[in-house]
Structures are given as C-alpha cells and as structure tokens.
MARNU-595268 format. One record per residue: x, y, z of N, C-alpha, C in turn; residue in one letter. Coordinates in steps of 0.1 Angstrom, whole numbers, plus 5000, padded with zeros to 4 digits. Layout:
! MARNU-595268
XYZXYZXYZA
...
END
This chain:
! MARNU-595268
298879678421298679768407297179808415X
297779928406296880028410295480058401X
294280008407292979998401291380128395X
291080108389290080248388289480218400X
288980158410287980098416288780218432X
289880188425290080238439289680398448X
289280488436288980598442287980558439X
287080518439285380498448285680418458X
286980358463286680308476287380428488X
287980458479288480528496287480668491X
286680698487285480788486284280728498X
284380588496283380568505283780558518X
285380488521286180518536285680678539X
285580798532285480908537283880938544X
283380908533281680978531281280908547X
281081018556280180988565278780948569X
277980928560276880888552276680728549X
277780688550278480568540277480488545X
277480358539276780218535277280078539X
276980018543278179878542277779848524X
279379818526279879798507279679668506X
278779648492279379538490279579498476X
281379468475282079448465281479348456X
281079288440280079258432281279248423X
281679068417282479078403282578938404X
283378888389283378758392284478728394X
284878578397285778488406287378588404X
287778588412289678648403290078748395X
289078848399289078968387290179108401X
290079108413291179178421290079218435X
288979148436288179218447289079208465X
289679078462290279068475291379158477X
292779168468293579278468292979368473X
292079418467291979558463291279638481X
290479528483289979568497291179588509X
292279428502293579428515294379578514X
294579618501295479728499294679888507X
292979888506292579988514292479988527X
292879848534292479828544294279878554X
295579918545296679958551296280108551X
295080168554294980288558294780268570X
293680158575293080158591294180158597X
293580178609294280108624294279968618X
293579918619292979778620292379718606X
292779608607292279518589291479418596X
290779348597290279248600289179128586X
289779048581289578988571288978848575X
288178788568286678718569286578628563X
287878508558286778388549285978328554X
285078338547283878208550284178108543X
284878048534285277958525285877928536X
286877938536287877848543288077898562X
287177948567286777978579285677868582X
285077848585284277778585283477788602X
284277738611283977768622283677938623X
283778058616282678128615281478168620X
281278068611279878068608278678058622X
279177978625278077958641278478138649X
278978198644278778398652277678398643X
277178328637275478418625274878308625X
274978208636273678138633272578148645X
272778258652271578208666271378458662X
272178478670271678648669272378738663X
271978778650272478908642272479048648X
272979028662273379168671274779228662X
274579328659275979338656277379358661X
276879448672277979458687278479278691X
277379208687277679128694278679028686X
277879008675279178928664280579058664X
280579188663282079238662282579188676X
281979148689283079148703283778998698X
282678888697283278778692284378768683X
284178858667285478818663286578898667X
286479018671287779088680288378998690X
287578888695288178808706288878708700X
287678628688288678518682289878568675X
290078638668290978698659292178808670X
291678848682292678918683293079078682X
291879108671291879258666291079338670X
291179468678290079538676289179568667X
287879588668286579648659286479748665X
286879838662286279988665285780058657X
284580128655284380248648285380298646X
284980368632286480468629288180408625X
288280338631289680258630289680118627X
288680028627288979898617288179878605X
288679838594288379788588288179648583X
286279648585285979508586285579438574X
286679308572286479278552285579138559X
284179128554283678988551283478908535X
284878868533284678788518284778638516X
284178618508283278458502282278488508X
281778588512280378578522279278468517X
279178408504278578358496278178278506X
279578208509279378048513278578098532X
277778208536277078198547276478308549X
275278248543273678298540273978428549X
273178358561272778438578273778578576X
274978548574276578678575275978788562X
274978738551274678828543273778898549X
272578798555271178858562271478988575X
272878988579273279018591273579198585X
273979178571274379338566273579468565X
272779458572271879558569271679618590X
271879498591271779548610273179618608X
274279588605275379648610274579818607X
274279848594274579978588273280108600X
272079968604271379988616272180078627X
272979908634273379978642274979938648X
275779998637276780018643277380098622X
276680218623276680288612278380398605X
278880338621280780408619281180338613X
280780198615281980088608282280068599X
283480058590283680088582283379898573X
282479868571282379708564282279688551X
282879588548282679588536282679458530X
281779368521281679258520281379158507X
282479098502282579048488282978878489X
282478848472282178668473282178698457X
282678588456282578508443281078398443X
280478418429279478378428278378398436X
278578588445277678598451275578578449X
275678678435274678678430273778538432X
273878468432273578288435272378358448X
273578348453273278438474272578488472X
272778598470271878768467270278688465X
270578578451269078548450267778488455X
268678468469267778368480267278468491X
267778558490267678688499266978808496X
265678808485265178918481265179038488X
264879038500265379158508265979198516X
267479138516268379158522269079268526X
268679368520269279488529268879638517X
267679628510267579748503267779878510X
268379978504268380068512269780088525X
270279958525270979998535272279928530X
272679868516273179828514274179938503X
275279948500275780018486276679938483X
276579958470277279848455277779928452X
279279828440280179888436280779758428X
280779758415280879598407282679638400X
282679548402284479558400284779438381X
285679448376285579358363287479368363X
287779278351288879258348289779368347X
290679368344291779508343291879588330X
291779698330291379758314292879788313X
292279898298293879878288294579998301X
293680078305294880228315294680138325X
294480048330295379988346296379898342X
296079858327297379748318298479868320X
298879988320299680048316299880088329X
299580148337299580178353300680068357X
299879918355300879838358301679808351X
302379848340303779828336304779978336X
303980008344305080118348305080298338X
304080228328303280348317303080458319X
302780488333302180618333302280748326X
303380818321303680888312303280828304X
302780728297301880728281300680668285X
300080698298298780698300298280848297X
299480908305299081058305298681148284X
299781138282299981138268298381078258X
297880968265296980928256295780998261X
295680988276294581098276294681198276X
295181288274295581438267295581438251X
295181298249295281328228293381308226X
293081338212291681318210291881348193X
290381348190290581328173291281438166X
290881548174291681678170292881718173X
293581618183294581658183295181478189X
295881448179296981298175297781298176X
298481208188299581118192300181128188X
302081188191302781178184303180998177X
303180988158303780868158304780778162X
305080788166306080718176305280638190X
305080718194303680748210302980668203X
302080678191301080498186301780438188X
302480418178302980298174303180238193X
303980218201304580248217302980148222X
302080248223300980238223300280088220X
300180068206299679938197300479828200X
301879838200302679758206302279678219X
301679818233301379728240299579658244X
299279738236297779698234297779558228X
298679548218299079388216298879288228X
300079308237300479228245299479198256X
298179318258296879328264296079248259X
296279208245294779158239295379018244X
296678958246297078888246297478798260X
297178908273297378868287295678808290X
295078958283293678968295293779058305X
292479088311292879238321292279098337X
292578948333293178878348293978948353X
294278998367295579078379296378968372X
296578848374297378728382297878718368X
297778728351298278658343299178808341X
298278928337298879028339299779088344X
300179058362301379068368302578928362X
301578878356302678728355303478768345X
302578868333303678848321304379028325X
303879078328304779208334306079168344X
305979068348307379048355307878948346X
307678848340308478748330308078748323X
307378898316307278898296307578728287X
306978638293306778538290305278458285X
305078468269303778438273303678298275X
303878208275303478108280303078068284X
303978088304303478078312302478228316X
301878278310300878378307299578278302X
299878218295299578098289299078028297X
299177938309299377848318298577928331X
298878058330297678108340296678118339X
296378138330294678138317294177998317X
294877918317294277778318294277718329X
294877758338294977728353293377818358X
292477928350291977978358290577918350X
290677878330289677778327289577658332X
290377588347289977478350289377488363X
289777588368288677668380287177698375X
287377738361286077828361284877678358X
285677648352284777478350284577408363X
285277408372284677388382283877428393X
283877558384282477618386281477608391X
281777538378280377488368279477418375X
280177338389279577248395278277298405X
279077348410278077468418277077498415X
276977488398275177508392274977428390X
274977338393274677178389272877158396X
272877208402271477208409269877228399X
270477368393269977428386269977418375X
271077398367271077338352272377198350X
271677148345272977058339274377088333X
275477038345276277078337276577028323X
276676968320277076948304276077028295X
275177078300273877208291274577328294X
275077348308275777518310277177478302X
278077378297278777338293278477448280X
277977308272277177378260276977558256X
276177528266275677738262276977808264X
278177758271279177878274279777858260X
280277708257280877728238280477808234X
278677798231277877848221278377978221X
278278078237278778178231280278278229X
280978138230281578178222282378208211X
281678068200281578058196280778158181X
279178168191278378278179279278428184X
280078458189280978588193280578668175X
280278838179280378858169278978858163X
278178818165276978788155275678738167X
274278808164273378798167273278628174X
272778598190272978468195271778428192X
271978288189271378218186270778098196X
269278088201269577998208269577898202X
269077798191268477728187269577608181X
270777698182272077658182272877648191X
272777658203273877678213273677528221X
272477458225272477328229271377268222X
271477138211270877068206269976988212X
270677018223269876838229268976928245X
268777038241268377138257267077208249X
266077228258265077368251265577508253X
264077558245264577738246264677738262X
263677738273263877758285265177728295X
265277618288266877498294267977598291X
268277658279269077738277269377858281X
267777948282267978058288268378078307X
267877958305267877978321270077968327X
270777908315272077908317272678008312X
271878068303273078198300272478278311X
271678308321270978398331271878318341X
272178208349273278178353274878268350X
274978248337276578258331276578448334X
275578518330275278658329275678668350X
274778578357274878608369275878608373X
276778498373278078458373279178638371X
279178678358279778778355280778718350X
280178588344281578538331280378598313X
279778678316278878728298278078838298X
278278948288277779078294276579028279X
275879088282275079088267274679218257X
274879228247275179358241273579348234X
272379468237271079448234270879468220X
269879468212269679488205268479628206X
269279778198267479858198267379868187X
266479978190265680008172266780178169X
266980228190268180358182267480528178X
265580488183264680548177264880688192X
265480708198264980828204266180728222X
265980848228266880808238265380768252X
265780688260266780608264266980558252X
268380478248268680348239267580198247X
267880188260267380098269265480118268X
265080198264263680158262262980118252X
264180088241263580068228264479918223X
264979848235265679668229264779578224X
265079518215264379378215264679298225X
264179258230264479178243265279068240X
264678958224265078848216265678878212X
266778988207267978988197268879028203X
270078998207271479028217272278958206X
273878998212274778968210275878948226X
276378878226277378798242278778858242X
279378918248280678968247280978838260X
282578768263282878768274283778848283X
283378808296283978888305285478938303X
285978858297287678918296287878868286X
288778998270289378918258290878818260X
291178788273292178718276292078568277X
290778558284290078428282289578368273X
288578468263288378428253289278398241X
290278468243291478388230291678228232X
292178288246292578118251291278038247X
290278018252288777898246288877868230X
289178038224289178038208290277948200X
291377908212292477868206293377968197X
293278118201293478188185295178248191X
296078198179297178228182297578348175X
298178438193298178538187299378608186X
300178518190302678518193302178598179X
301978518173302678578153301578748148X
300978748156299978888154300978988162X
301578978177302379058178303379138174X
303779028158304779148148303679178140X
302479168135301879258124301279378127X
300879408118300279538113299379608120X
298479458119297079538120295879338130X
294879318128294179318136293079198128X
293479198114293479128103293578968105X
294178948107294978758109294078718124X
293078818134292878758145291378788143X
290978888140289878928138289078828130X
288978708126287878578124287278578141X
287778538151287678508162286778688173X
286778808167286578918167286578978176X
287778918183288578968191288279128197X
288179218182288679378188287579418187X
286179338188285079358193284579328206X
285279238209285279158224286179288232X
287379318226287679418236287179528238X
286679598232285579678232284779708238X
284279568234282679578243283279598261X
284079508264284479528280284679668284X
285779718271286279878281285579898280X
284479928273283280018278282479998291X
282279868293281779808307282979928319X
283979848313285279888326285380048332X
285180128321285680308327283980348327X
282580268328281580358334281780408354X
281080458359280780438372280780318381X
281580288389281280148392280080068405X
279480248406278380138411276980158404X
277180118393275980118383276480028375X
275379928368276479798357275879928341X
276779888334277379968325276379838312X
275179898307274279818293274879878284X
274979748270275879748257274679758250X
274779798240273979858226274079848213X
273979788207273579748194272879808181X
272779798172271879838163272179728145X
271379698144270979578131269679628124X
269379658112268579658102269479568090X
268079428093267779358081267379378070X
267279448060266479418048266679328036X
265779308026266279168015267279278010X
268379198004269179277996270279308002X
270079428018270579508029270979448038X
272179478042272579428059273479518066X
273179578074273579708075273679688095X
274979738102274779648121276179788121X
275779848132276179958141277479828145X
278279838154278779758167277979808180X
278679908180277679998200277280068194X
276680128204276080318205276180338223X
276080428224276180488235275380638233X
274880648245274080818252275180928256X
275081058245275981168253274981258254X
274481308264273681368265271681288260X
271181418250270081348247270881318232X
271781298228272481248216272281088217X
272781008206273080918202274380908191X
275380828198276680808194276980668189X
276980618174277380518169278880468170X
279380378174280680398170280580208162X
281580208152282180078141283180038146X
283679918148285279898156285679808142X
286379888135287679788125288579738127X
288979648122289979548129291879598125X
291379658109292879688103292679868104X
293379938092293780058091292580148082X
291680078077290680108075289280058070X
288580108063287380078063286280208056X
285480138047284680188046283080248056X
283180208060282080218071280780238064X
279980108054279380178053277680148061X
277880098068277080018086276980198083X
277680238093277880368097276680438094X
277080488078276880598067275180588066X
274680358065272980458067272580408080X
272980398087272680438104272480598102X
273780688100273280798099272180868094X
271680818084270980888071269780818080X
269280718083268680688086267580708101X
268680788104268480868121268680988122X
268981088111269881198108270581258121X
271281128121272281188128273781258122X
274681348125275281438117276781318120X
277081288129278481248127278681098134X
279780998128279580918142281680868142X
281680728150282580708157283280588146X
284480548143285380438140286980448149X
286680328153287780268164288180158157X
289380218155290480088141292080108152X
293180048141294680078146294780218146X
294180308137294780438134294880488144X
295780628145296280688154294980768153X
294380898162293580938167293281078151X
292281078146292181178133290681168130X
290481278123289281308119288781288105X
287981208102287681178082286281178079X
286281328069284481398066284081418084X
283181328083281881338097282181238101X
283481188102283481068115284881098121X
284781078138285981088147286780918142X
287680978143289080818141289680818159X
289080678165289480658181290780558175X
292480528184292480408182291580318192X
292280208186291479998202291980098213X
293180168218293280138227293080298232X
291980368232291880498235290380488244X
289880318243288180318246287980408259X
288980438267288780538275287980668276X
289380728262288580868259287880858251X
287380768246285880768239284680738248X
285180728255283880678269283880838275X
284580868275284781018284283381088277X
283381018263282381148259281181128264X
280580988270279181028277278881028290X
280481108295280181208308279481348307X
END
C-alpha cells in the first residue's frame, strides 16, 4: 500500500546530513511495512525486532559503541552493515531501553549509516530517557490510513487526481462526486488500519473487516495491561470508554470514572494520548494568531485515532448507511466530526504533530460552536462539519461576526461549491481543504 509517509522516508534516505530516524505512531498503523518497503531500495536490509529476538539485547548491555554493535549484528545475522549500502531497522525498540540510548552514538560515530527505529508504545520508553538524543534524532509521526491512501490502495488513482484538481470554484462532475461518496462510506466502515483496509479491498466483505477490527480491539485491551503499573487497568478502561461516549462535546472529567479522582483521570488520559489512541481538540478563544496561544487547558474535546475502531466500539450499524444519502442515520455517533478531525491530522507534515482546535461560546440563551479552526498565514479559517446536505450554519455566522472574519467553510455531503460567504467542501476532500493551511 502506498503511504503518504513514503515521500518523507525517501527524502530522509537522500539527505546527506540526515540523523537517526525515529518513526512514531500507534500500534499496527503500518510503520514496519513502510520501513520494509523502503528497504527494497537498499543493497542490504537488516531488521531487528527487540520483542521477538530477546537474545540480541545482550549486544546493548555493555558497550554502546556503534561499530561494535554493527559488527555483532552483522556476524549474528550474516548481513553486511555498511554505510550507504545497508538500511538498519530497529523495530519494537521500546523493548530494549539501552538500544534507544545507543541511537545518539550512531549519529555521532556512524553518520553514513541509514538507521531507523520504531516501536509500539514508544512514548512510554522515551519518557524514561529525557535526554536520549536531543538534536541527534529526527522524528516522523505515522497515523492510520487517510482517505486518499484508501483510494490508492483500491486502485482509484484517477479518481484521486480528479478530486485533487477540484475546488469550490471547480466542482466535480456529479457522477464522480457520487462515486467518491460511495467510496467514502466504505472507508467510514473500514477505518484506516491497514489490515482492515486490505481485508475489505481484497474481500469486499464487511463481516470479515469487522472481525479484523474486533481483533485489534482485543489486542488493544491487552496492551492496557502494560500501563497497569501507572494506572489501574479498570480505571484506564473506564476513561477510554468515556472518551468514546463523550465524543462530539466538551470532555467532562467528573463523568469519566466515578470511582476515580481528578488526577487519576488526567493520568489515564495522558497515557491514552501518549499511546497515540486519542487526540485532544483544544478550545481556543481565537482572538488572534497563533491559535495555540489562546487555549483553555481545562476545556477540550477528544477524538479517537481511527474512525473504524470508533464505530466498532460505539456499536454503530453502518451497513444500512452504505445505501443512505446522508450521514443523519449515524450522526448520533458524531462519526463525521471524528473522521474530519483525524483526516486533518493525517495531512500535515509528518515531521510535526498537528494540534486540533475548536471554538465554543456559552452565553445565557445562546450557545455557538465551530467544530474546527486552522490557520492560513495570519488568517483563521473556521470549519463546520455538517452530517447531511445542508445546514443553517448559525454558529459559523456568529463566529464570523464576532471575530470580524469574512468567510468560513462548510464540510458536508455536498459537492464542491460556494454559498454566500461560505466555501463548500465534500467530507471526502479534507486533503484539499487542508492544502489551504500550506
């Protein structure tokens, strides 16, 4: 499967002043596959899995000299480890803390060697090493597949190109728009986990796809046990469920876990965020740029890292929805807003983590909320997600008037278009929308 991060990986490969690369992201989002794919372009590729090859840990227990480590690995696996010829891949590196510590020395003593490290729950290991490689390690962040990647995986390159060439000033042909809506509905069901996407593309069987998602959820619950030393497993699961069922509104800590106090719930949320399973959408007053300088730390919404996993936990029956004309049947689960948020994260520079923002004004007798805000130069762009084909956009109107902004964006099931001072983007066109922030 072609992934957007492939471009960044190739650029890193060709960069003569590159650093050791740390590939970060939640479990099973495709990190290992992408590195193996990159390895096909090298004369030699050596993959070390620190979870399955425990005996390799002894190579990192005494001397962290990169030359000695490379000699030992080369002899053990009978694969040359040569600068400029070999891609060395340390997978599941969180299972060997000394191996993480060694990365800084590779940058200093073997700058010509291509070395990538990756792992699940890596953030928990990095937390133990506050100075593991500052200035010596480059980071790339990877997420579940985007809708664009889903189209590529399904062989829909021509549709993707037509979508990329469209805009509110240049709508798509209605037949092409209808085709993209159909594919979007499929993607809302599968989510972006590569195994689920591949299963559906190969079989077109929603039941098989659901089983893959359920298996991932079972594994996720097992992963929670690894956090138990910091937070009780039962509390972590309570907070995780609360994230799901408080979707689409301000997260209420007091309702998250009746048996836990404020600090325990905050710690559980922090663990879920570190694991890459949730993303906070921060409230901002939006009185100027940057948006992040005006956030209220106690006020935020939360979106799940993958909308396919989200709909399985919610128990949403999307099979009937695949034949419907709008999102109204499932919008009780706020899946349109969930999807939009995760898509916005996926289409930014993978070298940085994108922050999500929203605006909410609470006054007596008048509430107004704009689902997402992003920056374009010195301008603030408000985005409202509509589940169907229309909407009054009263909150957007209030926001524009209060902040003195001339236009806003509505994302819906409609084709590209314009309505007064609003630009209309289809939900499947979040990438085209995010290009405005470039």
